[in-house]
LODRENBA-745942 format. One line per field, with one value per residue (C-alpha): residue in one letter; residue number from 0; chain; x, y, z. Coordinates in steps of 0.25 Angstrom, whole numbers, plus 5000, padded with zeros to 4 digits. Each point is the difference from the previous one (the first is absolute). Example, Ala and Ser with C-alpha at 12.3 -4.5 7.8 and 13.67 -1.06 7.14 Angstrom:
# residues 2
type	[A;S] .
seq	[0;1] .
mol	[A;A] .
px	[5049;5006] .
py	[4982;5014] .
pz	[5031;4998] .
//
This chain:
# residues 104
type	[P;R;A;P;A;A;S;Q;L;A;S;L;S;L;A;G;C;L;S;L;T;P;A;C;L;K;S;L;G;P;V;L;R;A;C;A;L;L;S;H;L;D;V;S;R;T;P;A;V;T;D;A;S;L;D;H;L;L;E;T;S;P;T;S;L;T;S;L;D;L;S;G;T;R;V;E;H;P;R;I;H;L;P;C;L;Q;R;L;H;L;A;N;C;D;A;L;V;G;P;S;I;K;C;P] .
seq	[0;1;2;3;4;5;6;7;8;9;10;11;12;13;14;15;16;17;18;19;20;21;22;23;24;25;26;27;28;29;30;31;32;33;34;35;36;37;38;39;40;41;42;43;44;45;46;47;48;49;50;51;52;53;54;55;56;57;58;59;60;61;62;63;64;65;66;67;68;69;70;71;72;73;74;75;76;77;78;79;80;81;82;83;84;85;86;87;88;89;90;91;92;93;94;95;96;97;98;99;100;101;102;103] .
mol	[A;A;A;A;A;A;A;A;A;A;A;A;A;A;A;A;A;A;A;A;A;A;A;A;A;A;A;A;A;A;A;A;A;A;A;A;A;A;A;A;A;A;A;A;A;A;A;A;A;A;A;A;A;A;A;A;A;A;A;A;A;A;A;A;A;A;A;A;A;A;A;A;A;A;A;A;A;A;A;A;A;A;A;A;A;A;A;A;A;A;A;A;A;A;A;A;A;A;A;A;A;A;A;A] .
px	[5135;4986;4990;4987;4989;4991;5010;4998;4984;4994;4985;4992;4985;4992;4987;4988;5007;4987;5007;5010;4998;5004;5011;5006;5000;5007;5011;5003;5007;5014;4999;4995;5011;5010;4993;5008;4996;4985;4992;4987;4991;4987;4991;4987;4988;5007;4990;5011;5004;4994;5005;5008;5007;5002;5007;5009;5003;5003;5009;5009;4999;5012;4998;5002;4985;4995;4987;4991;4987;4989;4988;4989;5006;4994;5008;4992;5010;5013;5012;5009;5013;5009;5010;5001;4986;4994;4988;4990;4988;4988;4989;4989;5005;4986;5003;5009;4996;5012;5014;5012;5010;5013;5009;5010] .
py	[4991;4994;5007;5006;4990;5009;4999;4985;5000;4994;4999;5010;4997;5010;4993;5002;5011;5007;5010;5004;5015;5008;5007;4986;4996;5013;4998;4987;5007;5000;4985;4996;5009;4991;4987;4999;4985;5001;4993;4998;5010;4996;5011;4993;5002;5013;5011;5011;4996;5011;5006;5010;4991;4990;5011;5002;4986;4997;5013;4994;4986;4993;4998;4985;4998;4988;4998;5010;4996;5011;4991;5006;5014;5013;5004;5007;5004;4994;5003;4988;5002;4989;4995;4985;4998;4986;4998;5011;4996;5010;4990;5007;5014;5005;5014;4997;5009;5002;4994;5005;4988;5001;4988;4997] .
pz	[5066;4999;4991;5007;5001;4992;4988;5000;5000;4988;5005;5008;5004;5007;4997;5008;5009;5004;5010;4989;4997;4988;5008;5004;4985;4997;5011;4993;4989;5005;5004;4986;4994;5007;4995;4986;4999;5003;4990;5007;5007;5006;5005;4998;5009;5006;5000;5001;4985;4992;4987;5007;5010;4988;4992;5012;5002;4986;4999;5011;4996;4993;4985;5003;5004;4992;5008;5005;5008;5001;5002;5009;5001;4997;4988;4989;4989;5004;4992;4999;4992;5004;4990;5006;5003;4997;5009;5005;5008;5001;5004;5008;4998;5000;4998;4988;4988;4990;5003;4993;4999;4992;5000;4989] .
//
């Protein structure tokens, strides 16, 4: 049998999705859980990305993420604890105050 398409997804870009709501981001949880090979997540310039929605996204994302782009989002105090993270983009996060970043 063939694996579901989501299980083969390595990169997901929601960059600039202006009509995306926090509820939509929350509903992505089950999809992200199925993406065991996901290594790149780009949610840059997406206004719905706040500390709360990012927390939920990262809780449901696979630990295989090596690249995360949060540029131009409304995160203030993001908690980013990803064991494989190699690249983190926070450019133009005007509300950014105090990120908590833990990577090995």
